[in-house]
N, C-alpha and C positions, 0 to 999 in steps of 0.2 A: 159820719158815724154809720156803721153797718146796720142794715135792717134785715132780720131773718124772716122770710116768708116761705111757707111750704107751698109747693106748686104741684102737688099730686092731683089736684082737681082744678078745672078752669076757674080763673079768678077775674074780677073786675080789673081792667088795666089801670095801673096807677102811674102817675108821671112824677119821677124823681126830679128834684130841682135843688140848685145850690141855695135857694132862699129858704128851703124847709130844713130847719136845723134843730128845732126844739123837740124835746122828748114827747111833748103832748102831740105835736104834729105827726111824729113818727108812729106813735101808738094808734092814732086815727087811721093812718095809712095802712098799718098792719091789720087792723080790724077789718077794713074794707077789703083788703086783699084776701083775707082768710074766709070771710063769711058772706060776702055779697054774691049774687048770682051773676054769672057771666053774661055780658051783652052779646057775645059771639054766638051766632045761631048754631054753628057747627060744634059738635061735642068731640072730645078727644079721650082716648085711652092713655094711661101712663106709658110713656115711651114712644108715642106717636109724634110725628113731625107737624109743626115745629115744636121743639121741646121746651122753649121758653115762650110764654104767651102773655105775660103781664106788661111788657114793654117791647119796643122794637130793638133788636140787637144784631150786631154784625161782627165779623172777624173773630171767630171763636179760637181760643187758645187753651187747650186742656193741660192740666197738671195733676199728677198722681202724688199724693202724700199719704203714706200708710194705706189705710183701707178706704180713703176718701178721694174722690175725683172732683177737682175744681175746674170750672170753665170761666175764663176771663173774656169779656166782650166789650165792645163799644156800644154806647147807648145811642141809637139812631133817633133823631128828633127832627128830621127835615120837614119843613112846612111846604105848602103848595108852591111849586116853582123853584124850590131849593134842590140842588144836587145832593149835597151832604150837609148834615149838621150833627156831628157826633160830639157830645158835650162832656162825657165822663166815661170812665171804665167801671163796669159792674162785675160782680162775680156770683156764680151759682155753685152749689155743691151737691153731690149725691153719693150714696153708698150702694145703690142697686141699679143705676143707669136708667131708672124710670121715674122715681120721685126726686124732685129737685128742691133745694132750699135757696131762696134768693137772699143774698147778703147785702144788696144795695151797692152804693158807690164806694170804691176803694181808692180812687184818685181822680183828679181833674187836671187838665193840661196846665192850668195856671199854678198848680202846686210846684211846677218848675218855674222859678223866678224869671227865667229868660224866655219862657214860652207864652204865647198869647191866646191860643185856641186849638181846636181840632184833636179829639181823642181818637186818632187813627189806630191801625192794627198794632197789637202788642203780643208779648209772650213773657210768662213768668217761669223761672226755673229755680230750683233749690240747690244751694251749694254750701257745704260746711255750716249748716244750721241757719243760713240766711236765705231770704227769698228775693231774687233779683228780677226787677220788672223793666224790660226793654220795650220801648214804645215809640210811636210816631206822634209828633206835635208840630205846630207851626211856630217857627222861631221868630222872636221879636227883634227889634233893631239892636245892633247895627246890621245883623244878617236878615235875610228874608228867605222864605221857602221852608219846606219841610226839613225836619231834623230828627235825630234819634236821641232820646234821653234815657238815662238809667236811674231807676229808683230802687230802694231796698227796704225791707221790713223784717221783723223778727218772726212773723207768722204769715200764713198764706192770705189772711184777711187784712193785713196791714196793721197800723197805718203805714203807708209807703211814703218815703221822703226822698228827695233828690240826693243821689249818692255821689254825684260828681261836681255839681254846681255849675256845669256847663254842658253843652251837647257833646255826645260821643262822636257823632258824625253829622255834618251839614254840607251844604252845596260845595263849599270850597274844599272840603275834605276829599271828595270824590269827583274831581273835575272832569267834565266831558266838554271841552271848550267848543267843539264844533256841533254839539248836540245839547245846548243848554235848556234845561227846564227845571223849575223850582220844586219838583216833587221827586227828585232823583233819590233822595235818602228817606225811604219809607219801608214799613213792613218788616221789622227785624224778626228773625227766628234764631234761637239760641240752643246750642246742643253741647253737652259735656260728654266727652268720649270716655272709654274705659280707663284710659291712662290719666284721667283727671283734667285733661286739656279741654278748655271751653272755646267753642267757635261761634261766630255770629255771621249770618248771611242776611242780605237786604237788597233793596233797590227796585226801581221802576225802569223798564227797558234795558237797563244794565244790571246784571246780577253780581253783587260783590260778596266776597268772603274774607274774613279776617280772624286771626286767633286773638283771644283776649288774655291779658296778663292775669295772674292770680288775684289781683285786686278787683277784677271784674269791671273796671271803669276805664281801661286804657287798652289800645291795640298793642299786641306783642308781635311786631313784624309788619310787613307790607300788606296793603289791601290788594287782594287778587280779584280778577274777574273770571267768572265761570260762564262758559258759552254752551247753552242748550237751546235747541230749536224752539221757536214760538214763545220764548219767555216774555212775560209782561211784568209781573209783580208778585207780592204775597208769598214768598217761599216758605217752606216748612221742612226742616231737617229731622230725620229719625234714622234709627239703625236697627237691623234685625239679622241675627245669625251671621254677623260679620259683614253684612252688606249695607252700604249707606244709601239712603233714599232722599231725593230732593224733589218735593212736590210743589207745583206752582200754577197759578192762573196763567192762561196762555191765550194768544191770538187777539187780544184787545187792540194792540197797535197795528193790526192787519185788517181794520174795518169790520170786525166781528165781535159778537158778545164773547165774554170770557168763558172758556172751558177749563178743565183741570188736566194738566199734563204732569209727567214725572220722568226722572232719570235715576239711574243707579250707578254706583261706583264702588270699587274695592278699597279706595282711600278717599277721605273727605275732600282732598284737594284735586281729585280726579285722576285720570280722565273720566268724564261722565258719559254714560250711554243713554241716549234718548229712548224711552220706553212707550211713547205714544200718549194717547188721551185716556185719562183715568175715568172721567165722567164728563158728560156734556154740559151745556149751559143750564142755568137754573131759571125758574119761572119768574118773570117780571123784573129780574135784576140783571143789570149789565155786568156786574161783578160777581165773583165767587172767591171764597177764601178757605184754605184747608187748615185742619187741625187733626193730627193723627197721633193716637196714643194706644198703648197696651195697658189694660186694666183687668184685673182678675183673671189673667191668663188668656184674655181675648183682645183682639185688635178692633179699633173703632175709627170711623172717619166722620169728623165734624165739618160742616160747611154752612153757608147761609143762602137763603133764597128770599123771595118777597111775596109769598103766598098769603101771609097772615093779614087780617084786617082787625083793627082794635078800635072800639067805639065808633064803628062805621068808617074809620079812616083806612083806606086800602094800603097794602104794601106798595113800595116803590123803590127806586134806586137808592134813596136815602132813608127808607123805612123797611129794613130787612129783618129777617128772623132766622135764628140758628136751628139747624136740623142735624140729624145724626143717623148714620147707617153702620151696619156690620161691615167689617173689612176682611177680605180673604186673600190668601197668597196661593200662587201656583207652586209646584214642587221646585221649579227653577228659581224661585225667589221673586218673580214678577208678581204684580198685584192683579188680581182678577178685576176687570172693569166693574165699576160701581153703578148700580141703577138707583136713581133717586126715587124714594117711595114715601107715601103718607105713613105707612105702618112703622117705618123706622125700626127701633129695637123693641117695639111692643110685642113682636113675634119672636119665637126662639130662633137661635142661629140655625141656618140651613145652608151649609156650604154647598155651592153649586158643584156638581160633579165634573171631573175631568179638567183638562187644561183649557183655560180661556185666553186666547191670544190677545195681545195688546191691540188697541184701536189706533189706527193712524188716520183713516178717513171715516168720519161718522156714518157715511153712506154704506160702509161695510165692504166696498170693492177692494180687492187685493191690488197692491201696487203692481203696475205692469212690469213684466219681466223681459219684454222684448224691446229693442232699441235699434234705430237705424244708424247710430253713431256711437263711437267709443267715448263714454262719459267717465270722468274722474271726479269724485266728490271728496269734500273735506281736505282738499289739497293744502289749504292754509287758512285755518279759522281766524277770524278777526285780522285779516291781512292788512298790514300797514304799507305794504308795497307789493307789486306784482312779481311773480316768479320770473327768473331769468331776465332777458332783455326783450321786451315786446317791440314790434315795429311801430305800433300805435297804442296809446293809452289815453283814456278820457280823463283820468285823475291819477295823481301819483301816490295818493294815500287813501285807498278805498275805505278802510275801517273808520277813519276820522272824518271823511268828507261825504261818502255815499251813505247817508244815514236815513233816507226816506224809503221805506219798503213799498213796492208797487206790485200788484198782481191784477188779475182780470176782474176783481170784485170791487174796484174803486167806485165810491159814490153810489148813486141810485141806478145809473145806467150800466155800470160795469164797462168792460172792454173786451175785444177779441184779439188785440195786438198791443204789444209794447215795443217801441222801436228806438234805436239810437243811430243818428246820422253821423257820418264822419267823412273826412277827405284825407287820403294818405299823402305823405310828403314824397314817397318813393314808390316805384313799381315793385310789387312783390307777389309771390305765390302764397296764398293763405293756407296755412297748415293746421293751425290751432287757434281756438277761440276761448277766452277766459272771461267769465262773468263774475261780478261780486254779487252773490245771491244766497238765498237760504230760506228757512222757515217753510210755512205752508203745510199742506196735507200730503204732498207727493203726487206723482202722476198715476193715473189709473186708466183703464180702458174707456171709462165714461168721461174722464177729465184729463185728456192728453195735452201735451205741449209739443209744438213743432218749432223748428228753427228754420229761418229763411234769411236770405241775403239778396238785396236788390240794388241795381244801379238806378239812381233816381233820374226821372225826366227833368229836363231843364226848362223851367217856365220862361226865363230870360237870363241874360247875362248877369244882371244884378243879383237875382236870387241864387244863381250858381256860385257866386262869390260869398254869399252870406253864410254865417255859421248856423243860422236857424231861420226857417220860414214857418208860417202858421200851419201849413199842412203840406203833404207831399203825395205824389202819385208814383206807382211802381210799375215795372215791366216784368221781365222774366226773372224767376228765382234762380240765382246763380248756383245754389246748392242742390237743386232738385235734379233727380233723374227718374222721372215717373212719379212715384208716390212722394208725399211730403216727408221731410226729415224728422222723424219722431225722436224724442229723447226720453230716457228713463231716469227718474229722480225720486229718491227717498228723502224725507225731511232731514236737513242738516242745519247746524248753526250757521249764522252768517259767515261767509267765507268764499273761497274760490270754487267755482264750478267750471270744469274744463271740458271742452269738446275737441276731440282729435279727429280730423277729417281724413277719410280714405283718399288715396292718391287720385282716384278718378273724380273726387268731389272738390279738389283744390283749385279754386278759380284764381286767375291772374287779376290783381287789382292795380289800377293805374293811378299814378300821382296826379293830384288836382281834380280827379273826378269825385263825384259825391255818391255815397252809398248809404244804405240803411240796413242794420241787422235787426231782425224782429224775432221776438218770442210770440207765438200765436197759440191761443187757447180758447176755452169755452167761456162765454160771457158769464159773469157772476160766480166764477170758481176761483179757487186760490191754491193751486197745486204747488206753487213756489213764489217767492218774492224777489224781484230784481231790484237792487237798491240803487238809488240815484242821489245826486247832490242837490242842494238847494240853490246853488249859484253856478254860474257858467265856468266850468273848469276845462272845457274842451272847445276852443274857439271856432273850430270848423264843423261843429255839429251840436246836437241838442237831443233831449229826451222827448218822446212822443207817446201818446196814449190814443189808440184808435186813429193813428196817423194824423193827430192834431197835437200841436205843441203844448207841452205841460208848462204852465207858468204859475208861480206863486209870488204875489206882491210885485207883479210886472217883471219878475226875474225867471229866467229859464235855467234848468239844471241839466245834468248829464247822467245817464246810467253808467255804472261801473263796468267798463269794457276794456279788454286788452286783446290785441291781435298779434299773432306770431307767424312767421314764415320766412321764406328764402327770398332775398332781394334778387331782382331780375337784372341781368347785365344789359346795358344799353346796346341796342342793335347798331 
């Protein structure tokens, strides 16, 4: 049952629970929420962040209906030591963006008969007089893992009921056989275009897009995959003046806290252009989640952080709070970078003057424009095979096998080199190098990347014949002529990154000898990510970090690498 609480003044935090169902209990809770003095020492003005302070909330999803703006959110209730415990979906409403009414719980995961827990990210849209609720839950037997359900109601406040009787998408629907994880199907965003067609996008690590049938509970055609740099999860679709926007949390799969990135496209199916970082990480929270909406002729950006404390309980990864900022566009349609503030929308809109360029590296350094080598980017996004016929390749299907991103920021110590060893079957002159790589912040003057190729020292005959040893030593760099070989790279989606060697830099590589190709960078930086396999796909080599073998569960893998060149005639 919905509970209407005005939140224009600080209120005593109240804890909603599935056990509290009687009208008497609801009345008591309402009185406490309306008339008690806040236990939070800090006072807030209407419109300041966080905008909801009666309970912990996460994953904001705004919806405009007439002159009212609704925001749906998960109720965060993680206890000490818990990562997440999101028990229900609640909704708030406003007509002025400052004073909010709390309507309480509108649905719980177990309202889907096939689900067992976890009220993860959701979005509600209106179509033809019905309100469609697309959300993430934990699927019960016989399936396991996260799934997307669809509920429907006659009003924005519910009651919502299961519209399909089964999951719209679950792990078997979107298989990634070489990259299995049971939270693949999460965080749906739903968008109805001007022609009435409704699209849904979702996913963790993989970003899926599908068209919905008019019944809103079935896919109409194939599930596509969208490739954007640094994508992690939590997508949000919107459209403005004919341009499509896809905003998403990024970098979490790259050993970093989530930031917010976005891309644009002239058609919803792409191609999508990466536009950089919209806003940096939030305080105390590993995650961030977007909600973008136009209301009253103005644009707004919702997100969550973990700054709020309630009843002395501090914010945390599973105790987050929703915040709100004004959103502004440049004349070319790009979004001006967003600064997270306490003031939020309590202050009048003050559009920053002039063009504000997209952020690629939070340090602000421009991407380096000089390079000592001819670089081709985006040659083949999500390549399932190498272009042409390489002389040597470490895996024959990089997209499906090279699934682990590695940069110089791994773990606590980081690294200054990533290396792949190999031994050719034939003598050849090396002309071109192709890596399966992408993501990251891009190369800068302060965070450069250089390329090196060494012939390895032989410790003994046994190690020379092995595909991998625990570490290696290097001698002369076969690609150097004076200075190190710098590369220029801007963030790209995972795909082929190709280096074309000038004639004077083309070394002759000998069959049976052991070499290592290295990417060298600044420790604890992430200009790009070279992807590797989890298993041994190249028998005469292996992947190394700081010249030490990378092993997972006693298994070594290989970086995605292909070498091209001209075979040498036998003398």
